[in-house]
N, C-alpha and C positions, 0 to 999 in steps of 0.2 A: 828565897826558895831553899837555901841551905839549912835554914832554921827548921823548915818543915821536914826535910830529910832527916835531920838529927833527931827531931822529936819523934818521927816515925820509927827510926832505928831503936830509939830508947824506950819505945812503947808508951810514950806520953800522949801520943795522938792516934786517932783512928785512921785507917787507910783512906777513908773517904775525904778527909781534910786535905791530904796531900794530893789526891786525885783532882779534887776541885780546884786547888790552888794552881796546879799545872795546866789544867784545862782552861781556866780563866786567863792565865798568863798567855796561853797560845791564842785564844780568841782576841785578846786585846792587842796582839802584835800582828794581826792579819794584814797582809800586803799583797799587791799584785805580784804573782810569781813570774819573773822574767825568764825563768828556765823551763817553764812548763807551758806548752801551747795545747789548745784543744783544736783538733783538726776542723777547719772551716768547710762545712758542707752546705749550709743553708744559703740560698740566694737572696732571701729576704729576712725580715726580722725573726728573732727567736722568742717565742711566746711563753714556753713552758719547759721546765726541767724536772726530773725526778731521779733520785738515786735509791737503788734497792737496799733494803735493810738486812738482808741475809749475810752478804759479805761486805757491803759498802763499796763495791768495786765497779758495778755497771751503772751507767747513766743514760737516761733517755732524754731526747730533746724533740720538741715539736715546733714547727715554724709556720710563718705566714704563707709560705709556698706550698703548704700541705704535706711537706716531707717530714718523716720521723727518722731520727738517727739514734743508733745504739753505740755508745762509747765504752771502751775499756779504760778505766782510770789508773790501772796498775802500771808500775814501771818495772819491766823486766830487763831493760837494757843495761842496768847498772851505771848509766851515765847520768850526770847531774842534770843535763839539759835533755829533754825528751818531749815528744808530742803524744798526747792522748789520742790514739787512733780510733776511727770509727770501725766497728766490727762488721756492721751491716746497716742498711737503710731501706726504708720504704720510699723509694724515689718516684719520679714522674712516670717512669716506665712500668711500675709495679701495677698489676691488675687491681689491687685492692687499695691503692693510694687514695687518701682523702682528696676531694675535689677542691676544697677551700681551706682556709686557715685552720690549723690544728691549735686548739685553745688549751687543752689539758692532756697530759700523758701521766700515767701512773703505773708503777709495778704492782702486781698482785702482792699483798703484804707478806705472804708466807712462802713464796716460791718464785724464782726468777723464770720459770717456764711460761708464765703468762704476764702480759701487760695490756693496758687499756689506753684508748685514745678517743677524744671527742673533738668535733669540728663544727665550723660554721656550715658544713654541708648537711646539718641536721641529723648526724649519725653518731652513735657511740659504738666503737668496735673493740672486740675482745680478740687479742692476738696470741697465737702460739709462737713463742720466742724461737724455738728451734727451727721450725719450718718457715717462719715469717709469713704465715698465712692467717687469714681471719677465721676464727672459730665461731664467732657469733656477731651479729649486727643488730643493734637496736635503732629503730627509726623514730623520729619525732616530728611534730608539726612545725616547730620553729627552730631557730638558730640555737645551738648548744654552746653555752658559755663556760660551763664548769661541770665536773663530775668528781666523785670521791668515794673510795672504798674505806671502810673502817679498818684502822691499823690493828685493832685488838679483838674484833668480833670472831667468835668461834661457833656461835649458834645460828648465824645468818650470813648470807653472801650478798647483801644488798648494796647496790651502787646508787648513790643519790645523784640526781642529774638536775642542773639548773639550766633552764632554757628561756626563750623569749616569752613562753607561756608562763603566767604567774603561778601555775601549779607545779609543785616540786614532784618529780617522777622518781619512783624507787624501782629499779630493775633488779630482778633476782638472777644472779649468775648461775644458780643451779638449775632453775626451770627454763631460763632463756626468755622470760616474759616480764612485762612491767607489772609488778605485784600490786601496788596501789599508789595513790597520789596523796600529797599533802596540800590542802587548800588553806589560804589565809593571806598570801601576798596579793597586792594589786598592781604589781609591775613586774618587769623582767627580773628573773632570778640570776644574779651575776656571779654568786659564789656559794658553794656548799662545803661543809667540813664536818666530819664525824669527830666525836670526842675521843681522845686517846686514853680515856679513863673508863668510860661506860659504853657498853656495846650498842645501846639503842638510842643514845643521845646524838642529835644532829643539829647543827647550826646552819641557817640560811640567810643570805643577804640579798637585797633587792633594790631596784631603782625607786621603789616607793619610800625610800629612806628608812626602812625597817629591817631589824635583825630579829629573827625568831629562833627559839630553841624548841625542839620537838622530841617527844618520846614516841618512836615509831610503833611501839607496842599498843599504845592507847588509841581508842577509836577517835577521840577528839584531836589527838595529835599534838597540838601546840601547847607547850608548857608555859612559855614566857614570851612576851614581846618586849624587847629591851627599850628602856626609856632613859634618854640622856639626862633628864631632869629628876630621875628617881622618884617620880610621882608627885613632885611638888607642883601645885597648881599656882600659876601666876600669869599675868598678862603676857609675859614673854614666852611662856611655854604652853599656853592653852591651845594655840593653833598648831603646835608641833607635838602634841601629846603622844607618847609611845613611839617616838621616832628616835633612832639611834644616832643619826647624823642629820645635818641640814642640807642634804643632797643625796645623790646616789651612793649606796654602800656597795663597794666592789671588791672588798678583800676581807678574808676571815682567817684567823689562825689561833688555835688553842695553844696555851703554854704546854710544855712537855709533860707536866703532871696533870693536865686537864682541869685544873682548879680555876683557871681564868681564861678569858677569851679576848683576843685583840681584834679590833675592827678598824678599817680605814675607809674613808669616804671622800667624795669630791668636794666636800667643804674644807679640804686641806687639814683634816683632823684625824688623829688616831686615838682610839679610846680603849681602855682596859676595863673589863667587866668581870664580876664574880659570876662564874658559870653556874653556881648553885642557886643563888638568890636573884641573879639578874641585875645586881646593883652596879651602877657606874662608879668606879673607884675614884674618879676625878683626877687621875694622874695627868699632868700637863706635859705633853711632848712638844709643845710649840707648833709651829706651822709644819705640816707634813705635806709637801706639794704633791698633788695627785690629779693629773689631767686625763687619766685613762678613761675611755668610754666603755671599756669592757673589764673583765676580771684582772685584778692585780695580785700576783703571787709573791708573798713575802714569807719569811721563815723565822724561827726562833732557835736559840742555842739549847744545848742539852748538857746538864752536869756542871754548869758554872755557878759561881757565887760572887756577885749577883748574876742573874740570867739576862740575856741580851736578845733584842729583836733586830733583824736586818730588813730594811724597807727600801725598795726602789724609790729614788728621789731624783727626778729628771734623768740626767745621764750619770748619776752617782748612786751609791748605796749608803744610806744613813744607818748608823749603829746606835741604838738607844739601850739604856738599862730599863728593863721592863717595869720595875716597880717604883722607880724614882722619876723616870721620864727624862733623864739626862742624856743629851746627845754626846756620845763618847768619841766617835770618829766618823769620818766620811771617806768612803773608798772610791777613788777616782781612777778611771782607766778606759771606760767606754766613751764612744764618740756620739752616741745618740741615746734616746730614752731607754732606760732599763725597764723591762717588763716582768722579769722573774728572777728569783734567786732561791737556791736550795742549800741547806747546811748538811755537811757530812760529819756526823758526831764521832765516828771512830778516830779520825785524825784532825778534827777541828778545822776543817777546810770549808770554803764557801765557793759555790759556782754561780755565775750569773749570766743571763741572756738578755740581749738588747736588740733594738731596731737596727743597729749597725751590723747585724748578721753574725756577730761574734759571741762565743761562749768563753768567759774568762775564769781563771782559777785564782782564788785568793787563799794563801797559805800562811801559817805562822812564820814569823821571821826566824832565821837560823840563829841569831844571837841578839842579846839585849842591846839597845842603843847605848853608846858610851855617854855617861853622865857628864855634864859640864861642871865648871868650877863651883858654881853656887850649889849644885845638887850634892857635891861631895862634902859640904860642910856638915858637922855633926847635927843629927836630928832633922836634916833636910829630906823632904820627900818630893822635891821638885821634878825628879826624873820619873816618878811613878804616875801611871795613868790614874785619874781621879776615881775610877771605878774600884780601885783597890782599897779605897778608904773604908768601905763597909763590907769588904769581901770575906773577911775571915771571922765572923761572929761565931759564938759557941753554938748557935742554932744549926750550923752546918752539920754537926754531928748527928742531928735528928734525921737527915736525909737518908 
């Protein structure tokens, strides 16, 4: 790290290389913060988390108990040990509380004055943060598994909604009505995700083993149906043509630049796709255990080299390098299945929710681990995480 600082001071390196080096170092040193607690409010499992992008300070959580909690992550106590307190909650006594499990919560991408929630009670609710009252309610025929608003759209305010119905619903936040539907899936839609690169590109995942990419401006809608075999016809693939996984697909996440899409399925596989061509990149992540019968919320890093993906794996969180598939570390701390995790890019922190009713904070270690005798030998890199091996290529300067 001192080498990067010297090169930056001397004008030999661009600022982005130093930034990426430090960001990557912090992510690789993530550990359970024993000095920071997140106040326990949920009486049942925590299904979903979201951190707003305006300040990176406020976090929402939604639970199996139907409760929604708003946390302040900032530490104003000036004490090393502190608890992230809940500012407010939509509890059992609230007139607008969800009747059943809350599956997704999301902040309005451009303003903390609005957030959204969807639930097994067949509703999507738009909330006024200041008054903690519902501003709009969308009703559906079936259970709502997932919803998502585009993080970059400026010309539309569409919320994509995945339900028990195979048709993907698009709700217009401006008009308060369901503007149109996307038809093509033959099973329940477990996950939906807008591209962080293009306003009108949407990815959807279903129990029919398929992942589809849509351009919501087009009448036909569907651009691509992802094929794990990349179109190669063989006896092994003929029966599973145009399927992304050999089981339910219940998780979607674009990389931060939107050029690739990650999917997870109940076949215990995670796959990386070129979001433009729809090609399966064939990166091998090994077995990624996934027993969830509903949506699985996982997340990716931002501004690292290489980039990482954080995936709930039983009662742990597995950390992989996105483009090589190498498992870098496993974060242990929960006592039951982890259902969701969310990355905080401003401080390279990770928050996770589990069936053990806890929200845990994972933060970069305060200091580097002390190298052992072998690692102190000249030329030794024994104390370095293997992800550093390809972290500082000259291509970093192109970012």
